[in-house]
N, CA and C atoms as an extended XYZ file, in Angstrom:
384
Properties=species:S:1:pos:R:3:atomname:S:1:resname:S:1:resid:I:1 pbc="F F F"
N         0.664       -1.212        0.187 N   MET     1
C        -0.322       -0.155        0.079 CA  MET     1
C         0.686        1.122        0.103 C   MET     1
N         0.574        2.241       -0.323 N   SER     2
C         1.559        3.531       -1.027 CA  SER     2
C         1.614        4.756        0.311 C   SER     2
N         2.280        5.267        0.187 N   ASP     3
C         1.588        6.230        1.128 CA  ASP     3
C         0.772        6.895        1.376 C   ASP     3
N         0.281        7.540       -0.113 N   VAL     4
C        -1.148        7.963       -0.095 CA  VAL     4
C        -2.244        7.017       -0.332 C   VAL     4
N        -2.396        5.858       -0.150 N   ASP     5
C        -2.835        5.408        0.340 CA  ASP     5
C        -3.727        5.389        1.514 C   ASP     5
N        -2.578        5.055        2.232 N   GLU     6
C        -2.256        4.929        3.720 CA  GLU     6
C        -3.073        6.426        4.263 C   GLU     6
N        -2.718        7.210        4.023 N   THR     7
C        -3.027        8.096        4.158 CA  THR     7
C        -4.957        8.719        4.172 C   THR     7
N        -5.174        8.486        3.035 N   PHE     8
C        -6.644        8.588        2.857 CA  PHE     8
C        -7.120        7.196        3.835 C   PHE     8
N        -6.574        6.303        4.053 N   LYS     9
C        -7.192        4.778        4.759 CA  LYS     9
C        -7.247        5.465        6.669 C   LYS     9
N        -6.304        6.071        6.817 N   THR    10
C        -6.279        6.718        8.117 CA  THR    10
C        -7.008        7.708        8.151 C   THR    10
N        -7.405        8.968        7.274 N   GLN    11
C        -8.378       10.267        7.317 CA  GLN    11
C        -9.764        9.605        7.660 C   GLN    11
N        -9.765        8.438        6.844 N   THR    12
C       -11.519        7.835        6.212 CA  THR    12
C       -11.994        7.225        7.902 C   THR    12
N       -10.785        6.882        8.450 N   ARG    13
C       -10.998        5.999        9.667 CA  ARG    13
C       -11.250        6.878       10.670 C   ARG    13
N       -10.564        8.191       10.792 N   PHE    14
C       -10.957        9.462       11.590 CA  PHE    14
C       -12.563        9.619       12.067 C   PHE    14
N       -12.419        9.872       10.177 N   LEU    15
C       -13.929       10.406        9.791 CA  LEU    15
C       -15.162        9.303       10.654 C   LEU    15
N       -14.813        8.382       10.455 N   GLU    16
C       -15.818        7.047       10.685 CA  GLU    16
C       -15.801        7.085       12.262 C   GLU    16
N       -14.922        7.237       12.988 N   LEU    17
C       -14.752        7.302       14.552 CA  LEU    17
C       -15.557        8.756       14.712 C   LEU    17
N       -15.290        9.651       14.746 N   LEU    18
C       -15.898       10.876       14.533 CA  LEU    18
C       -17.517       11.014       14.792 C   LEU    18
N       -18.151       10.168       13.049 N   ASP    19
C       -19.531       10.144       13.069 CA  ASP    19
C       -20.038        8.980       13.991 C   ASP    19
N       -19.307        7.799       14.941 N   GLU    20
C       -19.474        7.040       15.697 CA  GLU    20
C       -19.526        7.526       16.678 C   GLU    20
N       -18.922        8.418       17.269 N   LEU    21
C       -18.644        9.055       18.792 CA  LEU    21
C       -20.076        9.990       18.421 C   LEU    21
N       -19.927       10.819       17.290 N   THR    22
C       -21.595       11.328       17.206 CA  THR    22
C       -22.545       11.385       17.586 C   THR    22
N       -22.511        9.885       16.641 N   ARG    23
C       -24.298        9.588       16.931 CA  ARG    23
C       -24.138        8.589       18.622 C   ARG    23
N       -22.725        8.498       19.060 N   GLY    24
C       -23.189        8.098       20.607 CA  GLY    24
C       -23.481        9.444       21.688 C   GLY    24
N       -23.740       10.085       21.278 N   GLY    25
C       -23.084       11.909       22.041 CA  GLY    25
C       -22.127       11.801       22.557 C   GLY    25
N       -20.836       11.296       22.142 N   ARG    26
C       -20.058       11.504       22.886 CA  ARG    26
C       -18.806       12.968       21.997 C   ARG    26
N       -19.397       13.202       20.643 N   ALA    27
C       -19.082       14.599       19.688 CA  ALA    27
C       -19.383       15.776       19.783 C   ALA    27
N       -19.313       16.523       20.595 N   GLU    28
C       -19.958       17.590       20.607 CA  GLU    28
C       -19.557       18.764       18.849 C   GLU    28
N       -20.718       19.379       18.283 N   TRP    29
C       -19.658       20.100       17.538 CA  TRP    29
C       -20.869       21.806       17.473 C   TRP    29
N       -19.870       22.476       17.535 N   VAL    30
C       -20.154       24.146       18.013 CA  VAL    30
C       -19.328       24.686       16.658 C   VAL    30
N       -19.504       26.406       16.632 N   ARG    31
C       -19.077       26.941       15.733 CA  ARG    31
C       -19.575       28.698       16.730 C   ARG    31
N       -18.791       29.311       15.975 N   SER    32
C       -19.351       30.890       16.152 CA  SER    32
C       -19.327       31.589       15.296 C   SER    32
N       -20.823       32.624       15.364 N   GLU    33
C       -21.115       33.320       14.216 CA  GLU    33
C       -19.495       34.527       13.827 C   GLU    33
N       -18.621       34.272       15.163 N   ASP    34
C       -17.954       35.421       14.879 CA  ASP    34
C       -16.806       34.653       14.109 C   ASP    34
N       -16.074       33.775       13.807 N   GLU    35
C       -15.937       33.102       13.563 CA  GLU    35
C       -15.897       32.115       11.990 C   GLU    35
N       -15.892       33.080       10.997 N   PRO    36
C       -16.523       31.617        9.787 CA  PRO    36
C       -14.629       31.093        9.454 C   PRO    36
N       -15.516       29.938        8.988 N   GLY    37
C       -14.394       28.858        8.502 CA  GLY    37
C       -14.168       28.081        9.996 C   GLY    37
N       -14.595       28.014       11.097 N   PHE    38
C       -14.112       27.112       12.125 CA  PHE    38
C       -15.019       26.701       13.005 C   PHE    38
N       -14.704       25.453       13.032 N   VAL    39
C       -15.763       24.242       13.703 CA  VAL    39
C       -14.768       23.658       14.304 C   VAL    39
N       -15.514       23.561       16.458 N   HIS    40
C       -15.098       22.753       16.808 CA  HIS    40
C       -16.023       21.458       17.233 C   HIS    40
N       -14.935       20.815       17.485 N   CYS    41
C       -15.153       19.153       17.621 CA  CYS    41
C       -14.913       19.091       18.933 C   CYS    41
N       -15.952       18.631       19.940 N   LEU    42
C       -15.485       18.651       21.191 CA  LEU    42
C       -15.801       17.100       21.587 C   LEU    42
N       -14.254       16.641       22.052 N   VAL    43
C       -15.055       14.233       22.157 CA  VAL    43
C       -14.597       14.713       23.254 C   VAL    43
N       -16.144       13.623       24.571 N   ASP    44
C       -16.080       13.471       25.490 CA  ASP    44
C       -15.683       14.433       26.229 C   ASP    44
N       -15.866       15.636       25.981 N   GLY    45
C       -15.734       16.793       26.872 CA  GLY    45
C       -14.623       17.734       27.198 C   GLY    45
N       -13.151       16.941       26.301 N   GLU    46
C       -11.763       17.178       27.144 CA  GLU    46
C       -11.209       16.817       25.877 C   GLU    46
N       -11.425       16.786       24.412 N   ASP    47
C       -10.477       16.620       24.096 CA  ASP    47
C       -10.942       17.673       22.605 C   ASP    47
N       -10.306       18.291       22.006 N   LEU    48
C       -10.608       19.007       21.115 CA  LEU    48
C        -9.956       19.139       19.706 C   LEU    48
N       -11.142       18.945       18.791 N   ILE    49
C       -10.135       19.061       17.119 CA  ILE    49
C       -10.887       19.817       16.365 C   ILE    49
N       -10.181       20.906       15.945 N   GLU    50
C       -10.521       21.862       15.087 CA  GLU    50
C       -10.770       21.829       13.454 C   GLU    50
N       -11.522       22.383       13.109 N   PHE    51
C       -11.921       22.204       11.323 CA  PHE    51
C       -12.004       23.581       11.125 C   PHE    51
N       -11.263       23.793        9.931 N   GLU    52
C       -11.170       25.108        8.969 CA  GLU    52
C       -11.800       24.991        7.842 C   GLU    52
N       -12.118       25.623        7.706 N   CYS    53
C       -13.716       25.609        6.470 CA  CYS    53
C       -13.365       26.518        5.669 C   CYS    53
N       -12.557       25.399        4.226 N   MET    54
C       -12.313       26.914        3.054 CA  MET    54
C       -13.470       26.770        1.883 C   MET    54
N       -13.096       27.754        1.500 N   GLY    55
C       -14.500       28.323        0.172 CA  GLY    55
C       -14.326       29.464       -0.489 C   GLY    55
N       -15.178       29.828       -0.466 N   GLY    56
C       -15.124       31.490       -1.722 CA  GLY    56
C       -14.615       31.184       -2.833 C   GLY    56
N       -14.427       32.034       -3.742 N   GLU    57
C       -14.177       32.275       -5.371 CA  GLU    57
C       -12.987       31.414       -5.507 C   GLU    57
N       -12.008       31.522       -4.659 N   LYS    58
C       -10.539       30.831       -4.928 CA  LYS    58
C       -10.155       29.549       -4.048 C   LYS    58
N       -11.343       29.383       -2.780 N   GLY    59
C       -11.097       28.470       -2.257 CA  GLY    59
C        -9.939       28.631       -1.179 C   GLY    59
N        -9.622       30.380       -0.672 N   ASP    60
C        -8.933       30.369        0.081 CA  ASP    60
C        -9.224       31.537        1.316 C   ASP    60
N       -10.795       31.328        1.239 N   GLU    61
C       -11.030       31.859        2.078 CA  GLU    61
C       -11.739       31.489        3.944 C   GLU    61
N       -12.521       31.935        4.490 N   HIS    62
C       -12.442       30.754        5.332 CA  HIS    62
C       -14.111       31.056        5.704 C   HIS    62
N       -14.856       29.870        5.339 N   VAL    63
C       -16.169       30.153        5.072 CA  VAL    63
C       -17.149       29.123        6.107 C   VAL    63
N       -18.178       29.472        6.368 N   PHE    64
C       -19.225       28.589        7.125 CA  PHE    64
C       -19.082       27.341        6.607 C   PHE    64
N       -19.653       26.249        7.259 N   PRO    65
C       -19.889       24.979        6.905 CA  PRO    65
C       -20.738       24.708        6.183 C   PRO    65
N       -21.881       25.725        6.146 N   THR    66
C       -23.051       25.452        5.441 CA  THR    66
C       -22.916       25.994        4.160 C   THR    66
N       -22.177       26.594        3.919 N   GLU    67
C       -21.847       27.153        2.545 CA  GLU    67
C       -20.950       26.202        1.334 C   GLU    67
N       -20.934       26.821        0.175 N   GLU    68
C       -20.027       25.771       -0.891 CA  GLU    68
C       -18.384       25.728       -0.045 C   GLU    68
N       -17.987       24.041        0.205 N   LEU    69
C       -16.312       24.163        0.288 CA  LEU    69
C       -15.701       23.987       -0.525 C   LEU    69
N       -14.545       24.108       -0.876 N   GLY    70
C       -13.656       23.648       -1.583 CA  GLY    70
C       -12.681       22.812       -0.882 C   GLY    70
N       -12.454       23.048        0.248 N   GLY    71
C       -11.482       21.958        1.074 CA  GLY    71
C       -11.756       21.865        2.689 C   GLY    71
N       -11.027       21.146        3.421 N   VAL    72
C       -11.376       21.473        5.135 CA  VAL    72
C       -10.012       20.632        5.486 C   VAL    72
N        -9.557       21.348        6.738 N   VAL    73
C        -8.116       20.956        7.137 CA  VAL    73
C        -8.449       21.008        8.757 C   VAL    73
N        -8.114       19.729        8.876 N   ALA    74
C        -8.732       19.204       10.512 CA  ALA    74
C        -7.058       19.260       11.530 C   ALA    74
N        -7.447       19.587       12.468 N   HIS    75
C        -6.601       19.834       13.364 CA  HIS    75
C        -6.453       19.605       14.924 C   HIS    75
N        -5.585       18.013       14.710 N   HIS    76
C        -5.420       17.475       16.142 CA  HIS    76
C        -4.482       17.141       16.517 C   HIS    76
N        -4.372       17.126       17.334 N   CYS    77
C        -2.941       16.229       18.425 CA  CYS    77
C        -1.728       15.904       17.578 C   CYS    77
N        -1.449       17.580       17.186 N   ASN    78
C        -0.098       17.718       16.527 CA  ASN    78
C         0.204       17.312       15.057 C   ASN    78
N        -1.484       16.862       14.538 N   THR    79
C        -1.170       15.864       13.333 CA  THR    79
C        -2.640       16.574       12.611 C   THR    79
N        -2.723       17.238       11.449 N   THR    80
C        -3.324       17.740       10.523 CA  THR    80
C        -3.858       17.183        9.327 C   THR    80
N        -5.040       17.155        8.955 N   TYR    81
C        -5.633       16.228        7.809 CA  TYR    81
C        -6.106       17.231        6.927 C   TYR    81
N        -6.159       17.029        5.833 N   LEU    82
C        -6.685       18.098        4.745 CA  LEU    82
C        -7.504       17.299        4.169 C   LEU    82
N        -8.879       17.485        3.597 N   TRP    83
C       -10.004       16.933        2.737 CA  TRP    83
C       -10.103       18.039        1.694 C   TRP    83
N       -10.063       17.209        0.448 N   LEU    84
C       -11.004       17.773       -0.661 CA  LEU    84
C       -12.081       17.709       -1.338 C   LEU    84
N       -12.838       17.622       -1.979 N   THR    85
C       -13.896       18.054       -2.293 CA  THR    85
C       -14.493       16.129       -3.445 C   THR    85
N       -13.402       15.779       -3.464 N   LEU    86
C       -13.262       14.501       -4.120 CA  LEU    86
C       -12.575       13.248       -3.505 C   LEU    86
N       -12.129       13.416       -2.358 N   LEU    87
C       -11.445       12.552       -1.416 CA  LEU    87
C       -12.112       11.862       -0.924 C   LEU    87
N       -11.799       10.664       -0.892 N   PRO    88
C       -13.044        9.505        0.396 CA  PRO    88
C       -13.155       10.759        1.527 C   PRO    88
N       -14.326        9.815        2.059 N   GLY    89
C       -14.720       10.947        3.282 CA  GLY    89
C       -15.377       12.507        3.366 C   GLY    89
N       -15.326       13.126        2.238 N   TRP    90
C       -15.897       13.995        1.777 CA  TRP    90
C       -17.245       14.884        2.345 C   TRP    90
N       -17.985       13.598        1.695 N   ASP    91
C       -19.743       13.666        1.946 CA  ASP    91
C       -19.644       13.181        3.661 C   ASP    91
N       -19.446       12.679        4.714 N   MET    92
C       -19.237       12.285        5.982 CA  MET    92
C       -18.885       13.460        6.807 C   MET    92
N       -17.473       14.305        5.964 N   LEU    93
C       -16.872       15.392        6.447 CA  LEU    93
C       -18.080       16.583        6.785 C   LEU    93
N       -18.549       17.262        5.463 N   THR    94
C       -19.037       17.642        5.279 CA  THR    94
C       -21.088       17.497        5.925 C   THR    94
N       -21.248       16.447        6.416 N   LYS    95
C       -22.647       15.981        7.113 CA  LYS    95
C       -22.020       16.585        8.294 C   LYS    95
N       -20.864       15.856        9.039 N   LEU    96
C       -20.456       16.344       10.599 CA  LEU    96
C       -20.511       18.225       10.641 C   LEU    96
N       -19.441       18.470        9.856 N   LEU    97
C       -19.840       19.686       10.005 CA  LEU    97
C       -20.945       21.008       10.154 C   LEU    97
N       -21.673       20.210        8.943 N   ARG    98
C       -23.430       21.202        8.963 CA  ARG    98
C       -24.005       20.917       10.299 C   ARG    98
N       -23.722       19.747       10.988 N   SER    99
C       -24.534       19.339       11.646 CA  SER    99
C       -23.691       19.880       13.135 C   SER    99
N       -22.887       21.112       13.220 N   SER   100
C       -22.557       22.087       13.792 CA  SER   100
C       -23.435       23.184       14.491 C   SER   100
N       -23.852       23.297       15.628 N   ARG   101
C       -24.558       24.619       16.382 CA  ARG   101
C       -23.576       25.646       16.295 C   ARG   101
N       -24.676       26.777       16.700 N   VAL   102
C       -23.545       28.268       16.755 CA  VAL   102
C       -23.902       28.106       17.962 C   VAL   102
N       -22.603       28.584       18.360 N   ASP   103
C       -22.721       29.051       20.279 CA  ASP   103
C       -21.631       29.309       20.845 C   ASP   103
N       -21.664       31.126       20.485 N   ASP   104
C       -20.530       31.487       20.817 CA  ASP   104
C       -19.914       31.428       22.360 C   ASP   104
N       -20.764       31.143       23.082 N   ASP   105
C       -20.079       30.804       24.619 CA  ASP   105
C       -19.355       29.248       24.626 C   ASP   105
N       -20.099       28.594       23.701 N   ARG   106
C       -19.771       26.974       24.150 CA  ARG   106
C       -18.476       27.212       23.189 C   ARG   106
N       -18.208       27.786       22.143 N   CYS   107
C       -16.772       28.218       21.440 CA  CYS   107
C       -15.697       28.771       22.756 C   CYS   107
N       -16.243       29.712       23.485 N   ARG   108
C       -15.298       30.203       24.267 CA  ARG   108
C       -14.815       28.719       25.404 C   ARG   108
N       -15.780       28.395       26.033 N   ALA   109
C       -15.564       26.855       26.884 CA  ALA   109
C       -14.500       26.167       26.137 C   ALA   109
N       -14.810       25.563       25.064 N   CYS   110
C       -14.042       25.220       24.294 CA  CYS   110
C       -12.907       24.979       24.198 C   CYS   110
N       -12.040       26.690       24.210 N   ALA   111
C       -11.089       27.138       24.199 CA  ALA   111
C       -10.277       27.160       25.753 C   ALA   111
N       -11.142       26.870       26.134 N   SER   112
C       -10.325       27.261       28.204 CA  SER   112
C       -10.191       25.630       28.127 C   SER   112
N       -10.679       24.665       27.536 N   ILE   113
C       -10.624       23.114       27.594 CA  ILE   113
C        -9.131       22.816       26.923 C   ILE   113
N        -9.624       23.541       25.606 N   ALA   114
C        -8.274       23.186       25.007 CA  ALA   114
C        -7.094       23.448       25.673 C   ALA   114
N        -6.908       24.380       25.895 N   HIS   115
C        -5.617       25.307       27.127 CA  HIS   115
C        -5.581       24.443       28.097 C   HIS   115
N        -6.525       23.823       28.928 N   GLY   116
C        -5.943       22.700       30.094 CA  GLY   116
C        -5.074       21.659       29.312 C   GLY   116
N        -6.003       21.195       28.477 N   ALA   117
C        -5.448       19.870       28.158 CA  ALA   117
C        -4.406       19.124       28.373 C   ALA   117
N        -3.039       20.035       27.659 N   PRO   118
C        -1.651       19.295       27.800 CA  PRO   118
C        -1.534       19.223       29.371 C   PRO   118
N        -2.043       19.742       30.265 N   VAL   119
C        -1.468       20.071       31.606 CA  VAL   119
C        -2.656       18.446       32.551 C   VAL   119
N        -3.724       18.384       31.688 N   ARG   120
C        -4.760       17.379       32.378 CA  ARG   120
C        -3.725       15.996       31.600 C   ARG   120
N        -3.385       15.976       30.252 N   GLY   121
C        -2.538       14.401       30.040 CA  GLY   121
C        -1.077       14.471       30.291 C   GLY   121
N        -0.723       15.121       31.034 N   LEU   122
C         0.660       15.208       31.636 CA  LEU   122
C         0.240       14.492       32.997 C   LEU   122
N        -0.669       15.032       33.589 N   GLU   123
C        -1.087       14.224       35.267 CA  GLU   123
C        -1.538       13.296       35.345 C   GLU   123
N        -2.226       12.944       34.072 N   VAL   124
C        -2.491       11.592       34.159 CA  VAL   124
C        -1.510       10.948       33.535 C   VAL   124
N        -0.344       11.093       33.367 N   ARG   125
C         0.871       10.457       33.276 CA  ARG   125
C         1.234       10.043       34.195 C   ARG   125
N         1.457       11.091       35.006 N   LEU   126
C         2.325       10.806       35.948 CA  LEU   126
C         1.968       10.294       37.367 C   LEU   126
N         0.514        9.885       36.779 N   LYS   127
C        -0.532        8.957       37.762 CA  LYS   127
C         0.102        7.372       37.759 C   LYS   127
N         0.233        7.317       36.297 N   ARG   128
C         0.539        5.574       35.969 CA  ARG   128
C         1.974        5.525       36.370 C   ARG   128
């Protein structure tokens, strides 16, 4: 299997897991009216994944997920995934992003939760 095939397989699995967590009520999708193009997915109330939705005439503008998208970048755990419209998982990804609700207060809370995540992670490791 080529590196490209392995990358798509990993990204597709990432989306499948997010979809399953979402259906199980363990992933919360929120966005802010003040931040076009950004969707936050909070898993189990502590693990934040940030998605950048790109679109516009040249595909280089941050747009709301309800608009026509040209690409999406996901940031999680020092890893970045890129999706373009014809790549595997695109339909599942757009479905998840468009399920996000607008909640400015919750977006601010997500930022606070994310800020403390490294400390919580290291504390857990010390207890092992």
